MOPAC internal coordinates of N, CA, C and O (Angstrom, degrees):
PM7 1SCF
backbone

  N    0.0000 0     0.00 0     0.00 0    0    0    0
  C    1.4293 1     0.00 0     0.00 0    1    0    0
  C    1.5302 1   109.87 1     0.00 0    2    1    0
  O    1.2310 1   119.75 1   -56.15 1    3    2    1
  N    1.2840 1   118.08 1   123.85 1    3    2    1
  C    1.4369 1   121.99 1   179.66 1    5    3    2
  C    1.5506 1   111.22 1   -73.06 1    6    5    3
  O    1.2310 1   121.63 1   -36.43 1    7    6    5
  N    1.3633 1   114.49 1   143.57 1    7    6    5
  C    1.4615 1   118.94 1   175.27 1    9    7    6
  C    1.5072 1   107.14 1   -68.66 1   10    9    7
  O    1.2310 1   120.21 1   131.23 1   11   10    9
  N    1.3628 1   117.21 1   -48.77 1   11   10    9
  C    1.4658 1   122.57 1  -178.62 1   13   11   10
  C    1.4899 1   108.37 1  -129.46 1   14   13   11
  O    1.2310 1   120.71 1   -63.83 1   15   14   13
  N    1.3437 1   116.24 1   116.17 1   15   14   13
  C    1.4533 1   120.05 1   177.85 1   17   15   14
  C    1.5693 1   108.32 1   -96.64 1   18   17   15
  O    1.2310 1   121.92 1   -82.28 1   19   18   17
  N    1.2853 1   113.93 1    97.72 1   19   18   17
  C    1.4620 1   124.64 1  -173.80 1   21   19   18
  C    1.5601 1   108.47 1   -56.36 1   22   21   19
  O    1.2310 1   121.10 1   134.15 1   23   22   21
  N    1.3668 1   115.50 1   -45.85 1   23   22   21
  C    1.4645 1   119.39 1  -176.85 1   25   23   22
  C    1.5018 1   110.77 1   -59.26 1   26   25   23
  O    1.2310 1   119.69 1   134.72 1   27   26   25
  N    1.3347 1   118.20 1   -45.28 1   27   26   25
  C    1.4806 1   119.90 1   179.49 1   29   27   26
  C    1.5437 1   110.73 1   -63.56 1   30   29   27
  O    1.2310 1   121.42 1   135.67 1   31   30   29
  N    1.3016 1   114.88 1   -44.33 1   31   30   29
  C    1.4892 1   118.75 1  -178.17 1   33   31   30
  C    1.5167 1   108.38 1   -57.32 1   34   33   31
  O    1.2310 1   119.60 1   132.96 1   35   34   33
  N    1.3482 1   118.36 1   -47.04 1   35   34   33
  C    1.4633 1   121.20 1  -176.12 1   37   35   34
  C    1.5542 1   110.05 1   -70.93 1   38   37   35
  O    1.2310 1   120.92 1   144.77 1   39   38   37
  N    1.3050 1   115.85 1   -35.23 1   39   38   37
  C    1.4669 1   120.30 1   179.48 1   41   39   38
  C    1.5585 1   109.46 1   -64.41 1   42   41   39
  O    1.2310 1   120.96 1   137.11 1   43   42   41
  N    1.3039 1   115.76 1   -42.89 1   43   42   41
  C    1.4957 1   118.41 1  -178.89 1   45   43   42
  C    1.5333 1   111.22 1   -74.28 1   46   45   43
  O    1.2310 1   120.16 1   163.82 1   47   46   45
  N    1.3061 1   117.30 1   -16.18 1   47   46   45
  C    1.4890 1   120.84 1   177.53 1   49   47   46
  C    1.5212 1   112.59 1  -105.09 1   50   49   47
  O    1.2310 1   121.90 1  -164.25 1   51   50   49
  N    1.3040 1   113.98 1    15.75 1   51   50   49
  C    1.4927 1   120.62 1  -179.10 1   53   51   50
  C    1.5535 1   113.43 1    53.10 1   54   53   51
  O    1.2310 1   121.24 1  -143.86 1   55   54   53
  N    1.2912 1   115.24 1    36.14 1   55   54   53
  C    1.4544 1   121.31 1   179.06 1   57   55   54
  C    1.4871 1   115.99 1    76.55 1   58   57   55
  O    1.2310 1   118.91 1  -172.04 1   59   58   57
  N    1.2871 1   119.68 1     7.96 1   59   58   57
  C    1.4782 1   124.87 1  -176.32 1   61   59   58
  C    1.5659 1   108.41 1   -84.55 1   62   61   59
  O    1.2310 1   120.41 1   -74.58 1   63   62   61
  N    1.3387 1   116.82 1   105.42 1   63   62   61
  C    1.4953 1   122.13 1  -176.18 1   65   63   62
  C    1.5899 1   109.41 1   -64.43 1   66   65   63
  O    1.2310 1   120.79 1   141.32 1   67   66   65
  N    1.2639 1   116.09 1   -38.68 1   67   66   65
  C    1.4922 1   117.50 1   178.33 1   69   67   66
  C    1.4967 1   113.86 1   -65.23 1   70   69   67
  O    1.2310 1   122.21 1   141.18 1   71   70   69
  N    1.3036 1   113.38 1   -38.82 1   71   70   69
  C    1.5237 1   118.01 1   175.66 1   73   71   70
  C    1.5315 1   109.24 1   -64.92 1   74   73   71
  O    1.2310 1   119.80 1   138.94 1   75   74   73
  N    1.2898 1   117.98 1   -41.06 1   75   74   73
  C    1.4954 1   119.37 1   178.71 1   77   75   74
  C    1.5466 1   110.59 1   -59.77 1   78   77   75
  O    1.2310 1   121.11 1   134.18 1   79   78   77
  N    1.3830 1   115.48 1   -45.82 1   79   78   77
  C    1.4247 1   120.11 1   179.96 1   81   79   78
  C    1.5328 1   110.50 1   -60.32 1   82   81   79
  O    1.2310 1   120.75 1   133.18 1   83   82   81
  N    1.3606 1   116.18 1   -46.82 1   83   82   81
  C    1.4834 1   118.40 1   178.54 1   85   83   82
  C    1.5208 1   114.34 1   -62.06 1   86   85   83
  O    1.2310 1   121.72 1   139.72 1   87   86   85
  N    1.3181 1   114.32 1   -40.28 1   87   86   85
  C    1.5072 1   118.30 1  -179.92 1   89   87   86
  C    1.4805 1   111.16 1   -66.95 1   90   89   87
  O    1.2310 1   120.32 1   138.05 1   91   90   89
  N    1.3432 1   116.98 1   -41.95 1   91   90   89
  C    1.4768 1   120.19 1   179.60 1   93   91   90
  C    1.5032 1   112.54 1   -64.21 1   94   93   91
  O    1.2310 1   121.52 1   138.03 1   95   94   93
  N    1.3417 1   114.69 1   -41.97 1   95   94   93
  C    1.4274 1   117.74 1   178.92 1   97   95   94
  C    1.4989 1   110.78 1   -66.10 1   98   97   95
  O    1.2310 1   118.69 1   133.48 1   99   98   97
  N    1.2810 1   120.11 1   -46.52 1   99   98   97
  C    1.4537 1   124.22 1   177.52 1  101   99   98
  C    1.5375 1   110.57 1   -59.59 1  102  101   99
  O    1.2310 1   120.21 1   134.29 1  103  102  101
  N    1.2798 1   117.21 1   -45.71 1  103  102  101
  C    1.4969 1   123.33 1   179.83 1  105  103  102
  C    1.5140 1   109.00 1   -59.39 1  106  105  103
  O    1.2310 1   120.73 1   134.39 1  107  106  105
  N    1.2869 1   116.20 1   -45.61 1  107  106  105
  C    1.4864 1   120.74 1  -175.52 1  109  107  106
  C    1.5448 1   108.87 1   -58.20 1  110  109  107
  O    1.2310 1   120.16 1   134.55 1  111  110  109
  N    1.3113 1   117.30 1   -45.45 1  111  110  109
  C    1.4751 1   121.19 1   179.76 1  113  111  110
  C    1.4853 1   110.31 1   -67.85 1  114  113  111
  O    1.2310 1   119.17 1   132.56 1  115  114  113
  N    1.3190 1   119.20 1   -47.44 1  115  114  113
  C    1.4652 1   121.39 1  -176.93 1  117  115  114
  C    1.5417 1   113.38 1   -68.79 1  118  117  115
  O    1.2310 1   121.79 1   147.83 1  119  118  117
  N    1.3280 1   114.18 1   -32.17 1  119  118  117
  C    1.4975 1   118.30 1   177.04 1  121  119  118
  C    1.4634 1   110.62 1   -66.07 1  122  121  119
  O    1.2310 1   119.29 1   140.54 1  123  122  121
  N    1.3650 1   118.95 1   -39.46 1  123  122  121
  C    1.4788 1   121.29 1   177.37 1  125  123  122
  C    1.5037 1   110.12 1   -58.37 1  126  125  123
  O    1.2310 1   120.73 1   131.92 1  127  126  125
  N    1.3368 1   116.21 1   -48.08 1  127  126  125
  C    1.4629 1   118.93 1   179.28 1  129  127  126
  C    1.5402 1   112.02 1   -63.85 1  130  129  127
  O    1.2310 1   121.43 1   139.14 1  131  130  129
  N    1.3252 1   114.87 1   -40.86 1  131  130  129
  C    1.5100 1   119.29 1  -179.17 1  133  131  130
  C    1.5128 1   110.72 1   -63.41 1  134  133  131
  O    1.2310 1   119.85 1   139.97 1  135  134  133
  N    1.3369 1   117.90 1   -40.03 1  135  134  133
  C    1.4749 1   121.64 1  -178.66 1  137  135  134
  C    1.5453 1   109.49 1   -70.94 1  138  137  135
  O    1.2310 1   120.12 1   146.46 1  139  138  137
  N    1.2805 1   117.38 1   -33.54 1  139  138  137
  C    1.4967 1   120.71 1   173.92 1  141  139  138
  C    1.5325 1   109.36 1   -61.54 1  142  141  139
  O    1.2310 1   121.00 1   135.40 1  143  142  141
  N    1.3531 1   115.70 1   -44.60 1  143  142  141
  C    1.4511 1   122.26 1   176.77 1  145  143  142
  C    1.5577 1   112.00 1   -64.00 1  146  145  143
  O    1.2310 1   120.93 1   141.35 1  147  146  145
  N    1.3521 1   115.83 1   -38.65 1  147  146  145
  C    1.4533 1   120.35 1   176.38 1  149  147  146
  C    1.5341 1   110.68 1   -61.82 1  150  149  147
  O    1.2310 1   120.77 1   136.92 1  151  150  149
  N    1.3430 1   116.14 1   -43.08 1  151  150  149
  C    1.4278 1   120.27 1   179.24 1  153  151  150
  C    1.5286 1   110.80 1   -61.16 1  154  153  151
  O    1.2310 1   119.78 1   136.18 1  155  154  153
  N    1.3074 1   118.02 1   -43.82 1  155  154  153
  C    1.4896 1   123.31 1   178.93 1  157  155  154
  C    1.5183 1   109.66 1   -63.66 1  158  157  155
  O    1.2310 1   120.31 1   133.38 1  159  158  157
  N    1.3178 1   117.02 1   -46.62 1  159  158  157
  C    1.4893 1   120.67 1   179.81 1  161  159  158
  C    1.4950 1   111.66 1   -62.99 1  162  161  159
  O    1.2310 1   120.53 1   142.39 1  163  162  161
  N    1.3093 1   116.59 1   -37.61 1  163  162  161
  C    1.4404 1   121.80 1   175.43 1  165  163  162
  C    1.4909 1   113.25 1   -63.16 1  166  165  163
  O    1.2310 1   121.47 1   136.31 1  167  166  165
  N    1.3390 1   114.79 1   -43.69 1  167  166  165
  C    1.4275 1   121.45 1   179.83 1  169  167  166
  C    1.5465 1   111.77 1   -59.76 1  170  169  167
  O    1.2310 1   121.75 1   140.63 1  171  170  169
  N    1.3143 1   114.25 1   -39.37 1  171  170  169
  C    1.4973 1   120.92 1  -179.30 1  173  171  170
  C    1.5552 1   112.77 1   -93.09 1  174  173  171
  O    1.2310 1   121.57 1  -178.34 1  175  174  173
  N    1.3269 1   114.60 1     1.66 1  175  174  173
  C    1.4729 1   119.54 1  -177.87 1  177  175  174
  C    1.4865 1   114.54 1    52.66 1  178  177  175
  O    1.2310 1   121.67 1  -134.29 1  179  178  177
  N    1.3858 1   114.41 1    45.71 1  179  178  177
  C    1.4366 1   122.66 1  -179.90 1  181  179  178
  C    1.5450 1   107.10 1   -93.95 1  182  181  179
  O    1.2310 1   122.17 1   -90.31 1  183  182  181
  N    1.3553 1   113.45 1    89.69 1  183  182  181
  C    1.4495 1   120.91 1  -175.03 1  185  183  182
  C    1.5312 1   112.28 1   -64.61 1  186  185  183
  O    1.2310 1   119.86 1   147.13 1  187  186  185
  N    1.3100 1   117.88 1   -32.87 1  187  186  185
  C    1.4603 1   119.26 1   179.55 1  189  187  186
  C    1.5238 1   112.71 1   -65.71 1  190  189  187
  O    1.2310 1   121.75 1   133.46 1  191  190  189
  N    1.3211 1   114.25 1   -46.54 1  191  190  189
  C    1.4603 1   118.30 1   177.48 1  193  191  190
  C    1.5235 1   110.94 1   -66.40 1  194  193  191
  O    1.2310 1   119.19 1   139.24 1  195  194  193
  N    1.2873 1   119.15 1   -40.76 1  195  194  193
  C    1.4305 1   121.64 1   176.87 1  197  195  194
  C    1.5257 1   113.18 1   -55.46 1  198  197  195
  O    1.2310 1   121.24 1   132.89 1  199  198  197
  N    1.3248 1   115.24 1   -47.11 1  199  198  197
  C    1.4706 1   119.87 1  -179.39 1  201  199  198
  C    1.5229 1   109.92 1   -59.78 1  202  201  199
  O    1.2310 1   121.42 1   131.80 1  203  202  201
  N    1.3489 1   114.89 1   -48.20 1  203  202  201
  C    1.5111 1   119.73 1  -179.72 1  205  203  202
  C    1.5125 1   111.08 1   -59.52 1  206  205  203
  O    1.2310 1   120.59 1   131.89 1  207  206  205
  N    1.3428 1   116.47 1   -48.11 1  207  206  205
  C    1.4732 1   120.70 1  -177.02 1  209  207  206
  C    1.5059 1   112.28 1   -65.81 1  210  209  207
  O    1.2310 1   119.81 1   141.84 1  211  210  209
  N    1.3107 1   117.98 1   -38.16 1  211  210  209
  C    1.4688 1   120.07 1  -179.65 1  213  211  210
  C    1.5351 1   111.39 1   -75.22 1  214  213  211
  O    1.2310 1   119.64 1   145.39 1  215  214  213
  N    1.3193 1   118.29 1   -34.61 1  215  214  213
  C    1.4587 1   119.92 1   174.12 1  217  215  214
  C    1.5081 1   110.85 1   -62.92 1  218  217  215
  O    1.2310 1   120.97 1   135.69 1  219  218  217
  N    1.3564 1   115.74 1   -44.31 1  219  218  217
  C    1.4874 1   119.96 1   176.19 1  221  219  218
  C    1.4884 1   111.18 1   -59.45 1  222  221  219
  O    1.2310 1   119.99 1   134.77 1  223  222  221
  N    1.3621 1   117.63 1   -45.23 1  223  222  221
  C    1.4270 1   120.46 1  -178.72 1  225  223  222
  C    1.5052 1   111.48 1   -63.33 1  226  225  223
  O    1.2310 1   120.11 1   142.04 1  227  226  225
  N    1.2979 1   117.40 1   -37.96 1  227  226  225
  C    1.4955 1   119.01 1   175.26 1  229  227  226
  C    1.5151 1   111.78 1   -60.58 1  230  229  227
  O    1.2310 1   120.91 1   134.40 1  231  230  229
  N    1.2900 1   115.86 1   -45.60 1  231  230  229
  C    1.4870 1   119.85 1  -178.75 1  233  231  230
  C    1.5211 1   110.25 1   -62.89 1  234  233  231
  O    1.2310 1   119.35 1   132.17 1  235  234  233
  N    1.3178 1   118.84 1   -47.83 1  235  234  233
  C    1.4562 1   119.75 1  -176.66 1  237  235  234
  C    1.5310 1   110.73 1   -72.50 1  238  237  235
  O    1.2310 1   119.24 1   145.67 1  239  238  237
  N    1.3074 1   119.05 1   -34.33 1  239  238  237
  C    1.4830 1   121.94 1   176.76 1  241  239  238
  C    1.5030 1   110.76 1   -63.09 1  242  241  239
  O    1.2310 1   121.40 1   139.56 1  243  242  241
  N    1.3005 1   114.92 1   -40.44 1  243  242  241
  C    1.4643 1   117.72 1   178.48 1  245  243  242
  C    1.5527 1   113.22 1   -66.01 1  246  245  243
  O    1.2310 1   120.14 1   144.52 1  247  246  245
  N    1.2987 1   117.34 1   -35.48 1  247  246  245
  C    1.4522 1   123.33 1   179.05 1  249  247  246
  C    1.5014 1   113.37 1   -62.43 1  250  249  247
  O    1.2310 1   120.50 1   145.75 1  251  250  249
  N    1.3404 1   116.64 1   -34.25 1  251  250  249
  C    1.4763 1   118.63 1  -176.71 1  253  251  250
  C    1.5397 1   113.55 1  -103.78 1  254  253  251
  O    1.2310 1   120.33 1  -178.28 1  255  254  253
  N    1.2852 1   116.98 1     1.72 1  255  254  253
  C    1.4626 1   120.44 1   178.39 1  257  255  254
  C    1.4923 1   112.05 1    83.75 1  258  257  255
  O    1.2310 1   118.28 1  -158.72 1  259  258  257
  N    1.3298 1   120.88 1    21.28 1  259  258  257
  C    1.4824 1   124.65 1   176.57 1  261  259  258
  C    1.5316 1   108.69 1   -82.23 1  262  261  259
  O    1.2310 1   121.53 1  -109.19 1  263  262  261
  N    1.3068 1   114.67 1    70.81 1  263  262  261
  C    1.4933 1   120.59 1  -170.87 1  265  263  262
  C    1.5253 1   111.11 1   -62.12 1  266  265  263
  O    1.2310 1   120.60 1   140.95 1  267  266  265
  N    1.3417 1   116.45 1   -39.05 1  267  266  265
  C    1.4504 1   118.20 1  -179.34 1  269  267  266
  C    1.5056 1   111.64 1   -64.04 1  270  269  267
  O    1.2310 1   119.94 1   136.95 1  271  270  269
  N    1.2893 1   117.72 1   -43.05 1  271  270  269
  C    1.4737 1   119.86 1   179.27 1  273  271  270
  C    1.5280 1   112.49 1   -65.97 1  274  273  271
  O    1.2310 1   121.17 1   141.81 1  275  274  273
  N    1.3200 1   115.37 1   -38.19 1  275  274  273
  C    1.4464 1   121.65 1   179.09 1  277  275  274
  C    1.5851 1   107.81 1   -61.13 1  278  277  275
  O    1.2310 1   120.71 1   134.42 1  279  278  277
  N    1.3369 1   116.26 1   -45.58 1  279  278  277
  C    1.4370 1   122.21 1  -179.06 1  281  279  278
  C    1.5632 1   111.70 1   -63.43 1  282  281  279
  O    1.2310 1   121.42 1   134.95 1  283  282  281
  N    1.3262 1   114.88 1   -45.05 1  283  282  281
  C    1.4572 1   118.80 1  -179.46 1  285  283  282
  C    1.5621 1   109.99 1   -67.85 1  286  285  283
  O    1.2310 1   120.66 1   142.16 1  287  286  285
  N    1.2662 1   116.35 1   -37.84 1  287  286  285
  C    1.5305 1   118.89 1   177.26 1  289  287  286
  C    1.5283 1   109.27 1   -63.67 1  290  289  287
  O    1.2310 1   119.49 1   141.40 1  291  290  289
  N    1.3116 1   118.58 1   -38.60 1  291  290  289
  C    1.5071 1   120.76 1   178.05 1  293  291  290
  C    1.5383 1   108.11 1   -64.57 1  294  293  291
  O    1.2310 1   120.18 1   135.78 1  295  294  293
  N    1.3241 1   117.26 1   -44.22 1  295  294  293
  C    1.5070 1   121.14 1   176.82 1  297  295  294
  C    1.5415 1   110.03 1   -60.15 1  298  297  295
  O    1.2310 1   119.87 1   139.93 1  299  298  297
  N    1.3159 1   117.86 1   -40.07 1  299  298  297
  C    1.4204 1   121.35 1  -179.88 1  301  299  298
  C    1.5115 1   110.40 1   -61.57 1  302  301  299
  O    1.2310 1   121.81 1   132.86 1  303  302  301
  N    1.3433 1   114.14 1   -47.14 1  303  302  301
  C    1.5014 1   120.44 1   179.54 1  305  303  302
  C    1.5473 1   110.20 1   -59.68 1  306  305  303
  O    1.2310 1   120.55 1   140.71 1  307  306  305
  N    1.3199 1   116.56 1   -39.29 1  307  306  305
  C    1.4783 1   119.46 1   176.41 1  309  307  306
  C    1.5728 1   110.88 1   -63.05 1  310  309  307
  O    1.2310 1   121.28 1   138.52 1  311  310  309
  N    1.3271 1   115.16 1   -41.48 1  311  310  309
  C    1.4816 1   118.95 1   177.19 1  313  311  310
  C    1.5406 1   110.30 1   -65.35 1  314  313  311
  O    1.2310 1   120.88 1   143.54 1  315  314  313
  N    1.3254 1   115.93 1   -36.46 1  315  314  313
  C    1.4555 1   119.03 1   179.11 1  317  315  314
  C    1.5176 1   109.85 1   -67.99 1  318  317  315
  O    1.2310 1   119.31 1   140.59 1  319  318  317
  N    1.3315 1   118.92 1   -39.41 1  319  318  317
  C    1.4344 1   121.09 1   176.26 1  321  319  318
  C    1.5531 1   112.77 1   -59.98 1  322  321  319
  O    1.2310 1   121.76 1   144.67 1  323  322  321
  N    1.3464 1   114.25 1   -35.33 1  323  322  321
  C    1.4528 1   120.90 1   177.67 1  325  323  322
  C    1.5082 1   113.54 1   -86.25 1  326  325  323
  O    1.2310 1   119.48 1  -179.31 1  327  326  325
  N    1.3256 1   118.59 1     0.69 1  327  326  325
  C    1.4314 1   123.39 1  -176.13 1  329  327  326
  C    1.5189 1   111.49 1    52.78 1  330  329  327
  O    1.2310 1   121.63 1  -139.70 1  331  330  329
  N    1.3619 1   114.48 1    40.30 1  331  330  329
  C    1.4382 1   121.20 1   178.47 1  333  331  330
  C    1.5131 1   110.35 1   -92.90 1  334  333  331
  O    1.2310 1   119.90 1   -95.72 1  335  334  333
  N    1.3277 1   117.80 1    84.28 1  335  334  333
  C    1.4603 1   123.10 1  -173.01 1  337  335  334
  C    1.5022 1   111.72 1   -70.36 1  338  337  335
  O    1.2310 1   120.40 1   150.99 1  339  338  337
  N    1.3074 1   116.85 1   -29.01 1  339  338  337
  C    1.5056 1   118.64 1   176.47 1  341  339  338
  C    1.5313 1   109.95 1   -68.01 1  342  341  339
  O    1.2310 1   119.20 1   138.23 1  343  342  341
  N    1.2944 1   119.14 1   -41.77 1  343  342  341
  C    1.4778 1   121.81 1   178.33 1  345  343  342
  C    1.5159 1   109.48 1   -67.15 1  346  345  343
  O    1.2310 1   119.87 1   142.48 1  347  346  345
  N    1.3445 1   117.85 1   -37.52 1  347  346  345
  C    1.4852 1   119.34 1   178.54 1  349  347  346
  C    1.4777 1   109.65 1   -62.72 1  350  349  347
  O    1.2310 1   119.73 1   140.10 1  351  350  349
  N    1.3678 1   118.13 1   -39.90 1  351  350  349
  C    1.4838 1   120.78 1   178.93 1  353  351  350
  C    1.5015 1   111.07 1   -58.23 1  354  353  351
  O    1.2310 1   120.72 1   137.17 1  355  354  353
  N    1.3703 1   116.24 1   -42.83 1  355  354  353
  C    1.4210 1   122.11 1   178.01 1  357  355  354
  C    1.4950 1   112.21 1   -65.38 1  358  357  355
  O    1.2310 1   120.08 1   137.43 1  359  358  357
  N    1.3199 1   117.44 1   -42.57 1  359  358  357
  C    1.4799 1   121.67 1  -175.70 1  361  359  358
  C    1.5120 1   112.42 1   -71.67 1  362  361  359
  O    1.2310 1   120.04 1   151.99 1  363  362  361
  N    1.3345 1   117.53 1   -28.01 1  363  362  361
  C    1.5053 1   115.98 1   179.64 1  365  363  362
  C    1.4964 1   107.05 1   -68.87 1  366  365  363
  O    1.2310 1   118.69 1   143.50 1  367  366  365
  N    1.3167 1   120.10 1   -36.50 1  367  366  365
  C    1.4814 1   121.62 1   175.51 1  369  367  366
  C    1.5366 1   111.68 1   -62.00 1  370  369  367
  O    1.2310 1   120.53 1   139.46 1  371  370  369
  N    1.3042 1   116.58 1   -40.54 1  371  370  369
  C    1.4571 1   122.22 1   179.24 1  373  371  370
  C    1.5347 1   109.89 1   -67.59 1  374  373  371
  O    1.2310 1   119.92 1   141.79 1  375  374  373
  N    1.3003 1   117.76 1   -38.21 1  375  374  373
  C    1.4911 1   121.59 1   177.61 1  377  375  374
  C    1.5021 1   109.78 1   -61.81 1  378  377  375
  O    1.2310 1   120.33 1   136.33 1  379  378  377
  N    1.3119 1   116.97 1   -43.67 1  379  378  377
  C    1.4877 1   120.94 1  -178.69 1  381  379  378
  C    1.5540 1   108.79 1   -65.70 1  382  381  379
  O    1.2310 1   119.77 1   139.43 1  383  382  381
  N    1.2745 1   118.04 1   -40.57 1  383  382  381
  C    1.4797 1   121.99 1   178.81 1  385  383  382
  C    1.5393 1   110.60 1   -65.45 1  386  385  383
  O    1.2310 1   120.71 1   137.77 1  387  386  385
  N    1.3103 1   116.25 1   -42.23 1  387  386  385
  C    1.4500 1   122.14 1   179.44 1  389  387  386
  C    1.4889 1   111.98 1   -63.82 1  390  389  387
  O    1.2310 1   120.47 1   137.94 1  391  390  389
  N    1.3399 1   116.71 1   -42.06 1  391  390  389
  C    1.4473 1   121.33 1   178.32 1  393  391  390
  C    1.5294 1   108.30 1   -62.43 1  394  393  391
  O    1.2310 1   119.43 1   136.38 1  395  394  393
  N    1.2980 1   118.70 1   -43.62 1  395  394  393
  C    1.4395 1   123.56 1   176.26 1  397  395  394
  C    1.5428 1   113.12 1   -56.58 1  398  397  395
  O    1.2310 1   120.29 1   136.37 1  399  398  397
  N    1.2920 1   117.05 1   -43.63 1  399  398  397
  C    1.4718 1   121.79 1   176.62 1  401  399  398
  C    1.5118 1   109.85 1   -65.57 1  402  401  399
  O    1.2310 1   120.89 1   134.47 1  403  402  401
  N    1.3116 1   115.90 1   -45.53 1  403  402  401
  C    1.4930 1   118.93 1   177.21 1  405  403  402
  C    1.5285 1   110.78 1   -56.78 1  406  405  403
  O    1.2310 1   119.39 1   133.28 1  407  406  405
  N    1.2710 1   118.76 1   -46.72 1  407  406  405
  C    1.4840 1   123.33 1  -178.99 1  409  407  406
  C    1.5157 1   109.81 1   -60.96 1  410  409  407
  O    1.2310 1   120.07 1   137.93 1  411  410  409
  N    1.3169 1   117.48 1   -42.07 1  411  410  409
  C    1.4823 1   119.00 1  -179.07 1  413  411  410
  C    1.5127 1   112.46 1   -68.77 1  414  413  411
  O    1.2310 1   121.09 1   141.07 1  415  414  413
  N    1.2956 1   115.52 1   -38.93 1  415  414  413
  C    1.4761 1   120.01 1   177.74 1  417  415  414
  C    1.5443 1   110.36 1   -63.49 1  418  417  415
  O    1.2310 1   121.42 1   135.58 1  419  418  417
  N    1.3447 1   114.89 1   -44.42 1  419  418  417
  C    1.4722 1   118.64 1  -178.66 1  421  419  418
  C    1.4964 1   110.02 1   -66.86 1  422  421  419
  O    1.2310 1   119.43 1   138.95 1  423  422  421
  N    1.3032 1   118.70 1   -41.05 1  423  422  421
  C    1.4779 1   121.38 1  -179.21 1  425  423  422
  C    1.5643 1   109.78 1   -66.65 1  426  425  423
  O    1.2310 1   120.63 1   137.64 1  427  426  425
  N    1.3207 1   116.40 1   -42.36 1  427  426  425
  C    1.4934 1   117.73 1   178.78 1  429  427  426
  C    1.4928 1   111.92 1   -65.33 1  430  429  427
  O    1.2310 1   120.15 1   136.24 1  431  430  429
  N    1.2805 1   117.31 1   -43.76 1  431  430  429
  C    1.5016 1   121.63 1   178.88 1  433  431  430
  C    1.5386 1   111.98 1   -66.76 1  434  433  431
  O    1.2310 1   120.99 1   137.93 1  435  434  433
  N    1.3273 1   115.70 1   -42.07 1  435  434  433
  C    1.4974 1   117.62 1  -179.46 1  437  435  434
  C    1.5492 1   108.80 1   -65.35 1  438  437  435
  O    1.2310 1   120.56 1   141.44 1  439  438  437
  N    1.3206 1   116.53 1   -38.56 1  439  438  437
  C    1.4742 1   117.91 1  -179.39 1  441  439  438
  C    1.4731 1   113.16 1   -69.91 1  442  441  439
  O    1.2310 1   120.16 1   150.83 1  443  442  441
  N    1.3100 1   117.29 1   -29.17 1  443  442  441
  C    1.4637 1   121.34 1   178.92 1  445  443  442
  C    1.5125 1   112.00 1   -86.83 1  446  445  443
  O    1.2310 1   120.21 1   171.44 1  447  446  445
  N    1.3421 1   117.20 1    -8.56 1  447  446  445
  C    1.4588 1   121.44 1  -179.61 1  449  447  446
  C    1.5007 1   112.21 1    78.71 1  450  449  447
  O    1.2310 1   120.86 1  -164.12 1  451  450  449
  N    1.3797 1   115.97 1    15.88 1  451  450  449
  C    1.4286 1   119.88 1  -174.83 1  453  451  450
  C    1.5333 1   113.34 1  -117.17 1  454  453  451
  O    1.2310 1   121.40 1  -144.50 1  455  454  453
  N    1.3545 1   114.92 1    35.50 1  455  454  453
  C    1.4375 1   118.95 1   178.94 1  457  455  454
  C    1.5314 1   108.71 1   -69.67 1  458  457  455
  O    1.2310 1   120.10 1   180.00 1  459  458  457

């Protein structure tokens, strides 16, 4: 699974490189806030909030080509359906790592002009 699927990002932005950059930047910031909220909802075992947050993360991840985050969010939702809190604890750590990788890739590509 790719961290950043450039083809999907450009397809969803109709080939507009500036739009891809703006979406990726906006997503990066909103995903950080969303994952902080996921951590809090997980801590309090708020399944309703977790479902909403993870569904939103899947939607926005898909829009920017963050395939790895989309996949992990789907796995998290499966764990939520199974009430597997131990698996969700492990997956939130993986989500945070995946977001960090996505941010590094986006930063490197934007700086090189090769987003």
